[in-house]
SEPASE-732067 format. One line per 4 residues: number of its first residue (from 1); for each residue x, y, z of N, C-alpha, C. Coordinates in Angstrom, 3 decimals, always signed. Layout:
BEGIN
NUM) X,Y,Z,X,Y,Z,X,Y,Z; ...
***
This chain:
BEGIN
1) +105.978,+85.056,+133.475,+106.617,+84.187,+132.530,+106.184,+82.644,+132.812; +105.959,+82.421,+133.981,+105.428,+81.033,+134.316,+104.286,+80.555,+133.780; +103.322,+81.594,+133.793,+102.069,+81.533,+133.138,+102.028,+81.263,+131.692; +102.877,+82.061,+131.056,+103.204,+81.976,+129.647,+103.707,+80.695,+129.156
5) +104.740,+80.210,+129.948,+105.426,+78.949,+129.868,+104.349,+77.804,+129.965; +103.605,+77.975,+131.067,+102.460,+76.850,+131.126,+101.582,+76.823,+129.944; +101.268,+77.997,+129.458,+100.298,+78.069,+128.279,+101.075,+77.280,+127.053; +102.328,+77.585,+126.853,+102.924,+77.053,+125.558,+103.086,+75.516,+125.967
9) +103.400,+75.098,+127.042,+103.595,+73.616,+127.311,+102.210,+73.028,+127.081; +101.051,+73.640,+127.516,+99.693,+72.969,+127.294,+99.470,+73.033,+125.712; +99.819,+74.018,+124.932,+99.565,+73.986,+123.735,+100.371,+72.897,+122.882; +101.716,+72.689,+123.308,+102.494,+71.707,+122.601,+101.992,+70.310,+123.026
13) +101.387,+70.162,+124.261,+100.951,+68.831,+124.580,+99.633,+68.500,+123.828; +98.751,+69.476,+123.630,+97.521,+69.384,+122.938,+97.379,+69.479,+121.611; +98.289,+70.210,+121.023,+98.381,+70.624,+119.627,+99.821,+70.619,+119.131; +100.476,+69.442,+119.100,+101.904,+69.420,+118.737,+102.408,+69.929,+117.346
17) +101.376,+69.979,+116.449,+101.436,+70.484,+115.051,+101.518,+72.032,+114.938; +101.071,+72.595,+116.072,+100.921,+74.057,+116.071,+102.373,+74.674,+116.826; +102.816,+75.610,+116.118,+104.031,+76.283,+116.771,+103.594,+77.425,+117.596; +104.021,+77.457,+118.812,+103.650,+78.426,+119.736,+104.571,+79.629,+119.507
21) +104.015,+80.868,+119.581,+104.744,+82.145,+119.531,+104.501,+82.827,+120.815; +105.381,+82.622,+121.812,+105.088,+83.188,+123.080,+105.453,+84.724,+123.171; +104.344,+85.655,+123.463,+104.553,+86.970,+123.527,+103.817,+87.561,+124.765; +104.612,+88.568,+125.355,+104.217,+89.162,+126.583,+104.195,+90.636,+126.440
25) +103.204,+91.445,+126.827,+103.217,+92.768,+127.013,+103.814,+93.022,+128.421; +104.817,+93.833,+128.545,+105.511,+94.064,+129.736,+106.382,+95.392,+129.699; +106.525,+95.933,+130.855,+107.267,+97.127,+130.939,+108.902,+97.093,+130.478; +109.343,+95.890,+130.654,+110.845,+95.587,+130.528,+110.968,+94.243,+129.744
29) +112.122,+94.386,+128.929,+112.226,+92.962,+128.127,+113.272,+92.267,+128.951; +113.739,+92.711,+130.122,+114.668,+92.107,+130.971,+113.959,+91.106,+131.887; +114.515,+89.957,+132.022,+113.941,+88.988,+132.900,+114.432,+89.137,+134.394; +113.649,+88.801,+135.264,+114.042,+88.826,+136.685,+115.018,+87.689,+136.926
33) +115.903,+87.733,+137.755,+116.889,+86.631,+138.050,+116.161,+85.327,+138.413; +114.968,+85.327,+139.063,+114.311,+84.180,+139.519,+113.365,+83.614,+138.316; +113.307,+84.292,+137.124,+112.392,+83.968,+136.124,+112.931,+83.031,+135.151; +112.448,+82.184,+134.528,+112.828,+81.419,+133.432,+112.027,+81.784,+132.063
37) +112.767,+82.453,+131.239,+112.141,+82.980,+129.955,+111.746,+81.557,+129.127; +110.612,+81.803,+128.480,+110.159,+80.800,+127.483,+111.031,+80.779,+126.288; +111.541,+79.743,+125.739,+112.400,+79.765,+124.597,+111.597,+80.444,+123.596; +112.274,+81.274,+122.752,+111.627,+82.152,+121.586,+110.788,+83.141,+121.935
41) +110.694,+83.390,+123.303,+109.721,+84.519,+123.769,+110.063,+85.928,+123.341; +108.988,+86.708,+123.014,+109.226,+88.186,+122.628,+108.355,+88.925,+123.521; +108.724,+90.197,+123.753,+108.150,+91.112,+124.528,+107.611,+92.438,+123.821; +106.577,+92.852,+124.084,+106.032,+94.134,+123.513,+106.115,+95.174,+124.663
45) +107.089,+96.123,+124.634,+107.284,+96.974,+125.649,+106.359,+98.127,+125.422; +106.271,+99.145,+126.363,+105.287,+100.093,+126.218,+105.710,+100.994,+124.886; +106.985,+101.163,+124.573,+107.305,+102.052,+123.567,+106.764,+101.247,+122.272; +107.086,+99.830,+122.015,+106.652,+99.214,+120.928,+105.020,+99.126,+120.816
49) +104.413,+99.121,+122.010,+102.992,+98.990,+122.160,+102.461,+100.485,+121.601; +103.086,+101.468,+121.813,+102.718,+102.835,+121.421,+102.871,+102.891,+119.653; +103.949,+102.193,+119.212,+104.101,+102.005,+117.760,+103.136,+101.153,+117.100; +102.718,+100.068,+117.865,+101.615,+99.173,+117.289,+100.370,+99.952,+117.299
53) +99.977,+100.535,+118.355,+98.813,+101.313,+118.462,+98.589,+102.413,+117.252; +99.671,+103.092,+117.117,+99.682,+103.936,+115.877,+99.548,+103.324,+114.433; +100.178,+102.204,+114.381,+100.042,+101.355,+113.126,+98.638,+100.942,+112.959; +98.023,+100.257,+113.976,+96.662,+99.796,+113.790,+95.665,+101.006,+113.749
57) +95.828,+102.154,+114.336,+95.024,+103.243,+113.949,+95.115,+103.842,+112.576; +96.265,+103.929,+112.081,+96.673,+104.318,+110.638,+96.038,+103.442,+109.643; +96.359,+102.050,+110.034,+95.599,+101.004,+109.125,+94.149,+101.030,+108.967; +93.502,+101.322,+110.160,+91.968,+101.454,+110.031,+91.620,+102.705,+109.506
61) +92.278,+103.783,+109.729,+91.976,+105.023,+109.076,+92.027,+104.898,+107.579; +93.113,+104.266,+107.092,+93.264,+104.132,+105.732,+92.140,+103.329,+104.997; +91.745,+102.351,+105.638,+90.583,+101.532,+105.202,+89.239,+102.262,+105.311; +89.173,+103.098,+106.341,+87.938,+103.825,+106.448,+87.748,+105.100,+105.556
65) +88.944,+105.372,+104.726,+88.877,+106.561,+104.087,+87.953,+106.470,+102.795; +87.376,+105.112,+102.608,+86.300,+105.000,+101.635,+85.315,+103.770,+101.914; +84.140,+103.983,+101.756,+83.169,+102.809,+102.269,+83.541,+101.460,+101.798; +83.970,+101.373,+100.564,+84.261,+100.079,+100.043,+85.700,+99.401,+100.352
69) +86.590,+100.152,+100.959,+87.933,+99.576,+101.261,+87.936,+98.399,+102.127; +87.084,+98.378,+102.950,+87.225,+97.260,+103.930,+86.827,+95.837,+103.299; +86.011,+95.984,+102.194,+85.640,+94.763,+101.401,+86.598,+94.364,+100.384; +87.678,+95.254,+100.083,+88.601,+95.132,+98.999,+89.718,+94.380,+99.642
73) +89.872,+93.135,+99.354,+90.991,+92.232,+99.744,+92.342,+92.904,+99.529; +92.514,+93.337,+98.156,+93.788,+93.882,+97.893,+94.119,+95.079,+98.815; +93.229,+96.009,+99.083,+93.579,+97.184,+99.783,+93.731,+96.671,+101.221; +93.112,+95.849,+101.703,+93.377,+95.383,+103.227,+94.824,+94.780,+103.209
77) +95.056,+93.940,+102.117,+96.547,+93.342,+102.230,+97.551,+94.293,+102.161; +97.316,+95.252,+101.176,+98.362,+96.521,+101.160,+98.469,+97.201,+102.352; +97.333,+97.408,+103.135,+97.503,+98.243,+104.246,+98.111,+97.385,+105.365; +97.929,+96.104,+105.481,+98.483,+95.363,+106.419,+100.041,+95.261,+106.176
81) +100.414,+95.260,+104.993,+101.839,+95.192,+104.540,+102.474,+96.556,+104.895; +101.856,+97.524,+104.576,+102.376,+98.829,+104.789,+102.667,+99.164,+106.151; +101.755,+98.813,+107.044,+101.777,+98.969,+108.534,+102.537,+98.070,+109.200; +103.138,+96.914,+108.506,+103.825,+95.869,+109.179,+103.009,+95.120,+110.082
85) +101.852,+94.775,+109.687,+101.086,+93.980,+110.486,+100.818,+92.692,+109.959; +101.654,+92.115,+109.140,+101.554,+90.951,+108.594,+102.286,+89.851,+109.447; +101.917,+88.605,+109.364,+102.392,+87.452,+110.208,+103.823,+87.563,+110.109; +104.506,+87.906,+108.873,+106.018,+87.816,+108.737,+106.753,+88.936,+109.350
89) +106.033,+90.102,+109.663,+106.683,+91.250,+110.047,+106.250,+91.773,+111.545; +105.096,+91.314,+111.835,+104.596,+91.764,+113.113,+105.490,+91.678,+114.286; +105.996,+90.447,+114.557,+106.829,+90.315,+115.717,+108.239,+90.928,+115.736; +108.786,+91.101,+114.380,+110.113,+91.699,+114.452,+109.908,+93.239,+114.538
93) +108.808,+93.694,+114.149,+108.568,+95.146,+114.262,+108.158,+95.634,+115.525; +107.137,+94.866,+116.187,+106.435,+95.165,+117.476,+106.822,+94.497,+118.809; +107.691,+93.690,+118.522,+108.184,+92.898,+119.680,+109.662,+92.641,+119.767; +110.245,+92.536,+120.969,+111.627,+92.414,+120.928,+111.927,+91.117,+121.684
97) +113.039,+90.412,+121.462,+113.378,+89.187,+122.205,+113.534,+89.529,+123.604; +113.275,+88.526,+124.458,+113.506,+88.744,+125.873,+115.021,+88.872,+126.191; +115.408,+89.595,+127.208,+116.753,+89.766,+127.526,+116.990,+89.227,+129.018; +118.224,+88.284,+129.106,+118.354,+87.921,+130.431,+118.821,+89.112,+131.383
101) +118.513,+88.956,+132.667,+118.662,+89.985,+133.597,+120.166,+90.161,+133.984
***
């Protein structure tokens, strides 16, 4: 968490116009008593990582079902939305808020 916090602070110092979205892949969403969670931090747990992997695989398979689908912006957009891989749904679907220990 300290490394993630340092990265967010660096981004805020160097690019204040960019909003950081701190995300960590970790076996648990609970923080250690000695850790300080980054505000707004989300965690991708192994269970959610499995769901994300399935979604990405299904997304790629759907687009690979026809040679021209990868170049079809509408098909790509539809598949991203269907598998909840869009910016507005990705974190709420595949990551959880960090939980104090």
